[in-house]
N, C-alpha and C positions, 0 to 999 in steps of 0.2 A: 696533724698525725698522718702519715703516709700509709695508705691502704695497698697492700700487695695484690697482685693479680689473682693470686689463689683466693684471697679473701673476697675479692669480688665475685669470683664463681661461686663460693659458698653463700655470699649474700644474696645472689640472684636466685639460687636454688631455693633457700630457706624463704625468701620473699614471695616467690610464686605460691610455695606450699602453704604459706600463712594467709597472705593476703587475698588470694583468689577465693578460697571458700568463705572468708570472711566478709569481703566486700563486694564480691561480683553480684551485679543485678542486670538482668536483660529484659526489656519489655516483652519480647517475645521470648518465653521462657524456656524453650526447648532446643532449638537449633544452635542459637547463639552461645547459650550456656556451655555447650559441648564444644563447639568450633572455636570460640575464642581461648577456651584452655588449650587446644591443640595448637593454635596460632602462638601462643605464649610458649608453648613446649618446643615447638619449631625454632622460635627466636633464642631460646636457650641453647638449643642444640647447634644453631649457626654460630652463636658466640663461642661455645666449646670448640668447634671445628676451626673457626678463624684464630682462636688463641693457639691451638696446636700448629697451625700453619705459620702464623708470624712470630709467634713468641719462641725463640730457641730454648729459652730457659725451661719453659713449660714442657716443651716436646721432648727435651733431654731428660727431664724429671720423670715424665711418663714413660719414656723408654727404658730408664733405669728400673723403673718399677715393673714393667711387662718382662724384664729379663729376670726378675726373681722367681717367675713361674717355671716349673719344670718342663723340659722338652716336650713331654707327652701331652701336656696341657695346650702348649703353644701349637702344636701340630693339629690337635683336635679343633681348637678355634680356628684355625687356618682352613681346615677342611670345611667347617661350617659356612664360613663366609665365601669360600669357593664353590661349594655346592649350591649355596643360596643364590649366589650371583648367576650361575649356570642355569638354574631353575627359572629365572626371569624369562628366559628364551623360549621356555615352554608355555608361557601363560598367554591366554586369549587376550588380555589387555596388559600389554608389556608395559605401557607408561605407569599404570598404576602398580605392576608388580616392582617396577624399578623404583618407584617412590617408597614403597614399604620395605624394599631391600635397603635403601639409601637411609631411611629412617633408623632401622635397626643398626646399621653401621655406625651412626651417630650416637645412638645410645650406648654401644660397646665402647666407643671412643671415650664418652663422658663418664662411664663407669671407671674406666682405666685412669682417667684424670682425677677423679674424686679419690680414687684408691691411692694414687700417688701423693696427692695432698695430705691424706690421712696418714700415710706412712711416714712422710717428712715433719708433718705438723699435727700430731696425734691429739694433743690437748685442745688445740683450737678446733679441729674437726669435732670432736665430743662436745665442745661447747655450743657449736652452731647446730649439731644433732638434737641436743637437749633442748636447746631454744626452739628448734623447728617444731619438735613434737609437743612440747608443753604449750607453745604459743598457739599451734594449730587448734589442739583441744580447747584450750581456754577461751579464744576468740569466737570459735565456731559455736560453742556452747552458749556463749554470751549473745550472739546473733539469734540462735533459736529461743534463747530465754526472752528477748525483747519481742519476738514474733509470738511466742506463746502468750505473753501478757497482752498483746494486741489481739489475740484470738479471744482471750477471756473477756475483754473489754470492747471488742468490735466484730468486724466480719472477716478478719484475716484468717485463712484457712488454718487448720491444725497441721503442724509439722507431720510427715514431710510433703504435705500439700497435693493439690490435685494438678491438672495439666497446666493451668496457668500460674496457679500458686506456686509452682516450683521455681518460678523466677525469684520469689523470695529467699529460696533456700540454697541457690547456688549450684544445684545438681539436677541435670535433666532426668536423671533415673537415679532413685535411691540406692540403687546396687552400686553405682559408682562411688557414692559416699561410704558404703560398707567396704569397699576395697581400701579406702584411706584408714577406715578402722582398723582393718587387718594389720596394716604396716605399722600403726601408731599405738594401738592398745596394749600389745605386748611390752613396748618400750616404757610407756608411761606408768604401767602397772609394776614394772620391775623397778623403776625409780621409787614409786610409793612405797614398796617393800624397803628399799634402801633407806629412805628417810625416815620410815617408820621406826626402823631398828637402830639407826646410826646417827640420827640427827636428834639434838636437843630442842629444836624449834617446833614448838607443838603446832604454830600457825601453818608451817610448812608440810607438817605430817597430815594434818587434816585438810589443807587445801589441796594437795594431790590426790588424796583419798576421794575428795568431792569430785576432782576431775575423772577419776576412774569410774566411780558411781554414775555421773552424768553421761559419760561416753557408753557405758554399759546401757542406761535408760534408752538412749537414741537408738541402740543397736536392737533392742527388743521392740521399741516402738516401729521401727523399720523392717522387722522380720528378716534381720540379717544372718540367716542360717549358715552360710558359708563363712562368715567371720567367726560365729560361735564355734564351728567345727575346726577351724584352723587354730583358733586361740586356746580352746580348751584342750585339743589333742596336744598341741605343742607346749602348753602350760604343763600338762600333766608328765609330758616326757621330761622336760628340763627340771621341773620340781622334783622328780624321783631321782635324777642323776646328778644334778648340779647344785644342790642345797643341802647344807649340813642339817638345819633344824627343819625337818620337813613337816613335822606336826605344826608348828607355829606357822610355817609358810602357807600351808593349805588352809588353816584355820583363818588366817588373815583374808585371803581371797574368799573363803566361804562367807564369812560375815559380809564382805563388800557385795557378793552377790545377792545374799539375802536383802540387803538394804537397797540394792538396785531393783530387786523384784517388787519390793514394797513401794519404792519411788515410782517406778512404771505405772504401778496400779493407781497409786494416788493422782499423778499427774496426767495419765492418758486414759484412764478407765473411769475413776471415781469423780474426778474434776473435769473430764472432758469427754468427747463422744467415742473416744477410742480410735484407733488406726486400722486400715484395711491389712496390711501386711502383718503377718504374725509368724513366730517362730514355730507355731504347731502345723503350719502348711505341710502336707503330705504328698504333694504334687512335685514331680521332677520337671515340670514345664515340657515334658517330652524329650527331655535330654537323654535319657538311657536309651530309649528305641531309636532316636537318631544316632546316637554313637555307635550302636551296632550296625546300622547301615553304613556309617561312615567308615568303618573298619574296611569293608569290602571295596569302597571307593579307593582307599588309601593304597590297599593291595594291588590295585590296577596299574598305579604308577608309584611304586615303592621307593625309587631310588632319586628322583629329582621332583616329585610331587607335581601340582598343578601351576605352580608359581606362586610367589609371595602375593598376599591378600587376595588371592583368586577364589578363596573359599566365598567371598562376599560377592562373587560375580553374579549378575542376573542370568547370564548364558548358562551357567551351571546350575542355577535354580535351586541353590542351597537354602535351608530353612531361616537360618539367620545371617548377620554379618560376620560371626564368629562361632566356633562350636562350644563355646563355655568350656574349653578344656585346652589348656596351653600345649600339652603333648600331642593330642590330636590335631591341633591347629598346624603346629610345625610338621606333623608328620603327613598332612594332606597337602600342605603349600610347599614345604621345603624338603620333603621326603623322609622315611624313616631313618635314614643314616644320620641326618641332621637332628631329628627328634631323639634318638637313643644316645647320640654324642652329648646334647644338651643335658639330657636326664643323668647321665653318667657324671658330667661335669658338676652339676648341681648337687648330686649326692656325695661326690667326693669332697666338694667345697664345704658341706654341712659336716661332714665326718671329721674333716681337718680342723675346722673351727671349733667344734664340740670337743675334740681331743685336747686342743689348747687350752679350752675353758676348764677341762678338768684338772689340768695342771695348775692353773690359776687358783682353782679352789684349794688345793693342796698346799698351796704357797701362802703361809700364814702372813707373810709381809707384803702380799699384793695388795694395792690400793683398793679399798672397798668400793668406792664409788665406780672406778674403772671396771671393776668386776661386775658390778650390776648392770651398768650400761652395756657391756658386752653380752651379759646374760640376756638383756632385753633385745638387743640386736639378734641373738641366736634364736630367741623366741619368736620374733618378728620374721625372720628367715624361714623358719618352719612353718609358721602359720601362712605366709604367703605362698610357700611351695603347696600346702595342702589346698589352701583356697583356690589356687590357680588351676587345679584339676576340675573345678565345678563353675568356673564363672570367666569373664573377660579380664580378669586381673592383669594379663599380660597385654592388654591391648589399650586401655583407657589412659588418657594423657597424664592426669595427676597421678594414678597409679604407677605409671611409668617412671615419673620423676621421683616418686618415693623409693622405687626399686633401684634407681641410680644412687640415691643418697645412702640407703640403708646397706645395699651390697658392696658399694665403693667404700664406704666407712668400715665396713667389716673387713674387707680385703686388706685395706692399709693397716688396721690395727693388728691383724694376723701377722702380716710380714714385718711389722715394726717390732714384734716380740720374737718372731720365730727365726729371723735371719739377721745376723750381724753383717751389714752391707757397707762396705766403705767405698763410696764412690770415686774416691782417688785412685782405687785399685782395679776399677772396672769401667773401661771406656764405653760409654753408650754406643751400641751398633748402629752404624749408618743405615743398614737395611731396615730395621725396625723403624728408625725415624721416617724413612722413605715410604714404608707401608703406612704409618700414620698419617702422613701427609696426603698419600695416594688416596687412602679411604675417605678422607675429609674432602678432597676434591671430587672424588667419584660421588660421594653423597650429594654435593651441591649440585653437580649435574643431573642427578636423579631428581632432586626437587625442581630445578629450573626446566628441565624436560616435561615434567607433569604440568607445570604452569602453562606452558607453551602448546601442550596438546590438549588442555583443558581450558579454553578461554571463557567459558560459560560462567554466569553468575551463579555460583552454588548457593548463596544465600536466597536468591529469587526461586531457585529450583526446590530447595527444601522447603521453603515457606508454602510453595505450591503443593507440595506433598503433603504437608500436614494440613492444609486447608481443605484437601480433599479427602482426607482419611479422619481427620481430628483425633490422630492416634498419637500417644506419646510412647507407644512401643514399636518403634521402627528397628532399623537394625544398625546401631552405631558401630562404626570400625575406624576409618581414618577420620572421616567427617560424621557428623550426626546421622545424616541419611546415608548409611553404609553401603547400600547396595551399588555396586559399580556396573559401568557398561552402559549407562543411560545418557544419550547424546541429545536428547530433547526433553520437552515438557509432557511427553506422552507417557506419564507415569501410570503403572498399574494401579487399580482400585483395589483396596484391602478392607476386609471386614474389620470393624472396631472389635476388640477383645478386652 
């Protein structure tokens, strides 16, 4: 059986999303856990860029997809890319700024490529999406279950683990795991509702219900407040507007929530020693006060910002590697013009997708499974949008790959239904194809330039940092030790927190 290049792209994405959380183990459980995820993401981006450069069919397909967007959206995105590129020249560390800019260009290209694939092959894309979500949840829960049993009968630390125990659980910070939950929980929850109502297979109904409960238990055990906020607010909104049988809908999830709370109590409180992170935390970790100060810094350079990734600069002495707020991050680094354009594009995209979903609900002949997958995608987009205002969801490697898959498939499904587009009547514009190739080449230059300018051994440097601080709470940004501008091993000493 011949596998198309589109399918290879989908296989690579789903493979990374499923296998890395399930199988990754690093003896030094902090820096390598994060950095190797980033390296795999870079490999995926390189593959996408090379595909656009050397495969004329993929390039034409992506160009045709981009031509579906209205003129204002294309101009807005062009302004974002131009202003972001210009802002690199205002950065204190231009090589790092160019690296971040190149990375984001490649993410945009990959989103459009996935969107084009979902537009042309909607059923295949939906199949891979469902497989990615359900397999990620199932296999990671299986991994945690194995180590939970080892905890009960041995010396293995209780999930989510301590400093070195994190090597067992594939995430150097449990917050990066919560970001994955934000993208996946709405989709698996929506599939659970679909199978509970429209499938006669009891084993399937209860199996997905167990996945939902298990995912919820891990969220409580890890104290994932941002995930709860995004998923609950998003679920309440879509449940009130896009569901006919609202009482049954909310009753289903209320019952699962109660079972989740009972399961958490039994597994992590009654039969275990409990976990340190809790949903009852009232601290904002200094975010709100820091954001207030950050606004004044943004207003000092509102048009082009301080340059991509420069928030993480030692020279600028910011508190973290990122401000835990995607809007303030882009406002600070790329300028307020870019931040507000992105905000407008995201809101318009959510509105358009939600409007189409409302039409799907009114169409009694619309396929039920497709509707509830789209429902889950919309829920996931809202949850991610909300969570991103309180976390580094827009920064971390696996979260970015989930963003590519969820946003790309959502856009493809939207245009697959919204516009009847005959490729025989629309010649792909050479200018757009040239821009795609140009952006891919520019991104490659950004990556190569950073490698030339930074020949130091990052792994050795990061290990030195951790050995001198014994801290798991550094400042992840592009690499795990995210503070940039350090050219030797004279790293500042930090107090353990």
